[in-house]
C-alpha positions in Angstrom: -28.7 -0.6 1.9 -25.7 1.4 0.6 -22.2 0.4 1.5 -18.7 1.7 0.7 -15.8 -0.7 0.3 -12.4 0.9 0.5 -8.8 0.0 1.5 -5.2 1.0 1.5 -5.3 4.6 2.5 -1.8 4.1 4.1 -2.4 7.2 6.3 0.8 8.8 7.6 2.9 7.2 4.8 6.3 8.9 4.6 6.4 9.0 0.8 9.9 10.5 0.9 11.3 8.0 -1.6 9.5 9.8 -4.4 8.9 13.3 -3.0 10.8 16.0 -1.2 10.0 16.5 2.5 7.7 19.5 1.9 5.7 17.9 -0.9 5.5 14.6 1.1 4.0 16.5 4.1 1.5 18.2 1.9 0.5 14.8 0.4 0.1 13.2 3.8 -2.4 16.0 4.7 -4.3 15.6 1.4 -4.7 11.8 1.8 -6.0 12.3 5.3 -8.5 14.9 4.0 -9.5 12.5 1.3 -10.5 10.1 4.0 -12.7 12.8 5.5 -14.0 13.7 2.1 -15.0 10.0 1.5 -16.9 9.9 4.8 -18.6 13.1 3.9 -19.6 11.6 0.5 -20.9 8.5 2.4 -23.1 10.7 4.6 -24.5 12.7 1.7 -25.3 9.5 -0.2 -27.1 7.7 2.7 -24.4 5.1 3.1 -25.0 2.9 6.2 -21.7 1.0 6.3 -18.1 1.6 5.4 -15.8 -1.4 4.9 -12.2 -0.5 5.7 -10.4 -3.5 4.2 -6.9 -3.0 5.7 -3.8 -0.8 5.6 -5.8 2.2 6.6 -2.6 3.2 8.4 0.9 2.8 7.0 2.6 1.6 10.1 2.0 0.4 13.6 1.9 4.0 14.8 0.0 7.1 13.7 0.2 10.8 14.4 -2.2 12.3 16.9 -3.7 14.4 14.1 -4.5 11.3 12.1 -5.9 9.4 15.0 -8.1 12.3 16.1 -9.3 12.9 12.5 -10.3 9.3 11.9 -12.0 9.1 15.3 -13.9 12.4 14.6 -15.1 10.9 11.3 -16.5 7.9 13.1 -18.0 9.7 16.1 -19.6 12.5 14.1 -21.4 10.0 11.8 -23.4 7.7 14.2 -25.6 6.6 11.3 -22.7 4.9 9.6 -21.1 1.6 10.8 -17.4 1.4 10.2 -15.9 -2.1 9.8 -12.1 -2.1 10.1 -9.8 -5.1 9.4 -6.1 -4.6 9.8 -3.7 -5.4 6.9 0.0 -6.2 6.6 1.0 -2.6 7.2 -1.2 -1.8 10.2 -1.5 -5.3 11.6 0.4 -4.2 14.8 -1.5 -0.9 15.0 -3.0 -0.6 18.5 -6.7 -0.2 18.1 -7.0 1.1 21.6 -4.7 4.0 20.7 -7.3 5.5 18.4 -8.9 7.1 21.5 -7.1 8.6 24.5 -9.8 7.2 26.7 -9.4 3.8 25.2 -13.2 3.6 24.6 -14.2 2.4 21.2 -17.1 4.3 19.5 -20.2 2.1 19.3 -20.2 2.3 15.5 -16.6 1.2 14.9 -16.1 -2.6 14.7 -12.9 -4.6 14.6 -11.9 -8.1 13.5 -9.4 -10.4 15.1 -7.5 -13.6 14.1 -10.6 -15.7 14.0 -13.8 -15.1 12.0 -16.1 -12.5 13.5 -19.6 -11.6 12.2 -21.6 -8.4 12.6 -25.2 -7.8 11.6 -25.8 -4.5 9.9 -29.2 -3.6 8.3 -29.9 -7.2 7.4 -26.4 -7.8 6.0 -23.9 -10.1 7.6 -20.4 -8.8 7.6 -17.6 -11.4 8.2 -13.9 -10.7 8.6 -10.7 -12.2 9.9 -7.1 -11.0 9.9 -4.8 -13.3 7.8 -1.9 -12.6 10.1 -3.4 -15.1 12.5 -4.6 -17.6 10.0 -4.1 -21.2 11.0 -5.0 -24.7 9.7 -8.7 -24.9 9.2 -8.9 -21.1 8.7 -11.4 -21.3 5.9 -13.4 -24.1 7.5 -14.4 -21.7 10.2 -16.3 -19.5 7.8 -20.0 -20.7 7.4 -22.3 -17.8 6.3 -26.1 -18.3 6.4 -27.3 -19.0 2.9 -30.5 -17.1 3.6 -28.7 -13.8 4.3 -26.7 -11.3 2.3 -23.1 -12.1 3.2 -20.1 -9.9 2.8 -16.7 -11.2 3.7 -13.7 -8.9 4.3 -10.0 -10.0 3.9 -6.7 -8.2 3.4 -4.3 -10.2 1.2 -3.3 -11.4 -2.2 -5.3 -14.0 -4.2 -2.8 -16.6 -5.3 -2.7 -20.0 -6.9 -0.1 -20.9 -4.2 -1.4 -19.0 -1.1 0.9 -20.9 1.3 3.9 -19.6 -0.5 2.7 -15.9 -0.5 2.6 -13.7 2.6 -1.0 -12.9 3.2 -2.0 -15.3 0.5 -5.7 -15.9 -0.1 -7.0 -19.3 -1.3 -10.0 -18.1 -3.3 -10.9 -21.7 -4.1 -11.6 -22.3 -0.4 -14.0 -19.4 -0.4 -16.2 -20.7 -3.3 -19.5 -22.3 -2.4 -19.6 -20.5 1.0 -22.7 -18.4 0.3 -20.6 -15.2 -0.1 -22.3 -12.4 -2.0 -19.4 -10.0 -2.0 -15.8 -10.6 -1.1 -14.3 -7.2 -0.1 -10.5 -7.3 -0.5 -7.6 -5.0 0.3 -3.9 -5.1 -0.4 -3.8 -4.7 -4.2 -3.7 -1.0 -5.0 -5.6 -1.0 -8.3 -9.3 -1.7 -8.7 -10.2 -5.2 -10.0 -13.1 -7.6 -9.6 -14.2 -11.0 -10.8 -16.6 -13.9 -10.4 -16.2 -15.8 -7.1 -18.8 -18.5 -7.9 -22.4 -18.8 -9.1 -23.5 -16.5 -6.2 -20.9 -13.9 -5.5 -18.1 -11.7 -6.8 -14.7 -10.7 -5.3 -13.3 -7.1 -5.6 -10.2 -5.2 -4.8 -11.3 -1.6 -4.3 -7.8 -0.3 -4.9 -6.2 2.6 -3.0 -8.3 5.8 -2.9 -5.3 8.0 -3.6 -2.0 7.1 -5.3 1.1 7.6 -3.2 3.9 7.0 -5.7 4.8 6.5 -9.3 4.3 2.8 -9.1 0.5 3.6 -8.9 0.1 5.4 -12.2 -2.2 3.0 -13.9 -5.9 3.7 -13.9 -8.1 5.7 -11.6 -8.2 5.4 -7.8 -11.2 5.5 -5.6 -13.6 3.1 -3.8 -16.6 0.9 -4.4 -20.1 2.0 -3.7 -22.3 -1.0 -3.1 -26.1 -1.6 -3.0 -27.3 -4.5 -1.0 -30.9 -5.5 -2.0 -32.2 -7.7 0.8 -35.4 -8.7 -1.1 -33.5 -9.9 -4.1 -30.6 -11.0 -2.0 -28.0 -9.5 -4.3 -25.1 -7.0 -4.0 -24.3 -4.7 -6.9 -21.7 -2.0 -7.0 -19.9 0.6 -9.0 -16.4 2.0 -8.8 -16.2 5.7 -7.7 -13.1 7.6 -8.8 -12.1 9.8 -5.9 -8.4 10.7 -6.1 -7.5 14.4 -5.7 -4.3 14.1 -7.7 -3.2 11.6 -10.3 0.3 10.2 -10.8 1.7 10.1 -14.4 4.7 8.3 -15.7 5.7 9.8 -19.0 8.5 8.8 -21.3 9.9 11.2 -23.9 12.1 9.7 -26.7 14.5 12.6 -27.4 16.6 10.7 -30.0 18.0 13.1 -32.6 17.6 16.2 -30.4 20.7 18.5 -30.5 19.7 21.3 -28.1 17.9 21.7 -24.7 15.2 23.5 -26.6 14.6 20.6 -28.9 14.3 18.3 -25.9 11.8 20.6 -24.1 9.7 20.6 -27.2 9.6 16.8 -27.4 8.8 16.6 -23.7 6.0 19.1 -23.9 4.3 17.0 -26.6 4.7 13.8 -24.6 3.2 15.5 -21.5 0.3 16.9 -23.4 -0.4 13.5 -25.0 -0.5 11.9 -21.6 -3.1 14.4 -20.4 -1.2 15.6 -17.4 -3.0 18.3 -15.6 -1.7 21.1 -13.4 -2.6 19.2 -10.2 -0.7 16.1 -11.3 2.4 14.5 -9.9 4.6 13.7 -12.9 7.6 11.4 -13.5 9.2 12.4 -16.8 11.8 10.1 -18.2 14.1 11.0 -21.0 14.9 8.1 -23.3 16.7 7.5 -26.6 20.1 8.2 -28.0 21.8 11.6 -28.2 24.8 12.7 -30.2 27.8 13.4 -28.0 27.8 17.0 -29.1 24.1 17.5 -28.0 23.7 20.5 -25.8 21.5 19.2 -22.9 20.9 20.9 -19.6 18.8 18.7 -17.2 18.3 21.5 -14.7 16.9 23.8 -17.3 14.6 21.1 -18.7 13.2 20.4 -15.2 12.7 24.1 -14.6 10.7 24.5 -17.8 8.0 22.3 -16.3 8.3 22.8 -12.6 5.6 25.4 -12.4 3.2 23.5 -14.7 2.5 20.6 -12.3 2.1 20.1 -8.6 5.2 18.0 -8.6 7.7 16.9 -11.3 10.4 14.3 -11.1 12.8 14.2 -14.1 14.9 11.1 -14.9 17.6 11.1 -17.6 18.0 7.6 -19.2 19.3 8.8 -22.5 22.4 7.1 -24.0 25.2 8.9 -25.8 26.0 7.7 -29.3 29.6 8.1 -30.5 30.8 7.1 -33.9 34.5 6.9 -33.5 35.1 6.6 -37.3 33.8 10.1 -37.7 36.8 11.4 -35.8 39.6 9.2 -37.3 40.8 12.0 -39.6 39.7 14.9 -37.4 42.9 16.9 -36.6 41.1 19.0 -33.9 41.5 18.5 -30.1 38.1 16.7 -30.2 39.4 14.2 -32.7 42.5 13.5 -30.7 40.4 13.2 -27.5 37.9 10.7 -29.1 40.7 8.6 -30.5 42.5 8.4 -27.2 39.4 7.4 -25.3 38.4 4.7 -27.8 41.9 3.3 -27.9 41.6 2.4 -24.2 40.7 -1.3 -24.1 39.8 -1.2 -20.4 36.7 0.9 -20.9 33.3 -0.4 -22.0 31.5 1.3 -24.9 29.1 2.9 -22.5 31.9 4.4 -20.4 33.7 5.6 -23.6 30.6 7.4 -24.7 30.0 9.0 -21.3 33.6 10.2 -21.1 33.5 11.7 -24.6 30.3 13.4 -23.8 31.7 14.9 -20.6 34.9 15.8 -22.4 33.1 17.7 -25.1 31.3 19.8 -22.5 34.6 20.5 -20.8 36.2 21.5 -24.0 33.2 23.9 -24.6 33.8 25.4 -21.2 30.7 24.0 -19.7 30.1 22.1 -16.5 30.3 18.4 -17.3 28.1 17.3 -14.4 
């Protein structure tokens, strides 16, 4: 029996903290289509069950487009059982709101605050929402040792689960005849040994939504449950349409915008950024106060090469006041005046001198 384990789509996420309004809207549509694409993949591969391990939606509400699309995916694939457990983002999502009629498709199963078990093709699928966890929560889980048992939870494995919101005490799950612990909440793929019988796995998010999700590939787990051998094996399937890249270019020593663009180009090529990528490019290092640097021009040089580019300037200006001690020019007098001001920090002095040099050159300082 083939099963897909996925989580953390965060459908209808705003994403405006990283992206402009137009790009964010495009990305919302792409992530929704990625859900459709995953279900299409499941159908083509003969998958019989999809485990939706939480945060499928980003908030307690969802657009009509998103609700209708998800419902269409479920209804048009009657041969696939969908198991949906809510996470911390969609814990207040009204399951009844998925359908205008309020009728739940027969192949869409939900979990509540207590443990619920469904039988699917000889596999027992257990799940419970951690938002309703109480004393004795783990004691209520008692899978049959003679069956293949999959357990779904959305939360964070922690040594101190009581001190972490949605904390999971993995030690309380050991020895419970679990073959596969399907987890959601952590946005990168990871897995490990649960006990002598089973493993635990975070599928990660199928598609990155921000520059805090640059590490590694994103996708889902494709599982194979062998009833005869009573074993669950799986492999990670990369499935993201676009990748996020965080690239830092050390532009120390550059004296012109062209020099900086050259260093950035090399750094971006080294990182392997493709034309469909979302890129956060950070300039670092120290620049001479007389360096000619135009951030808008640098950004424009790469704007058409990637789907989205965000440029951050974290360079520092280096000023050697001693170089201007005997300089009789206006620059020299300006530097000496600024550095004689004891109320300014060294960082402020460098910034003021840099802006001043631009002003003296007849350029815009900001």
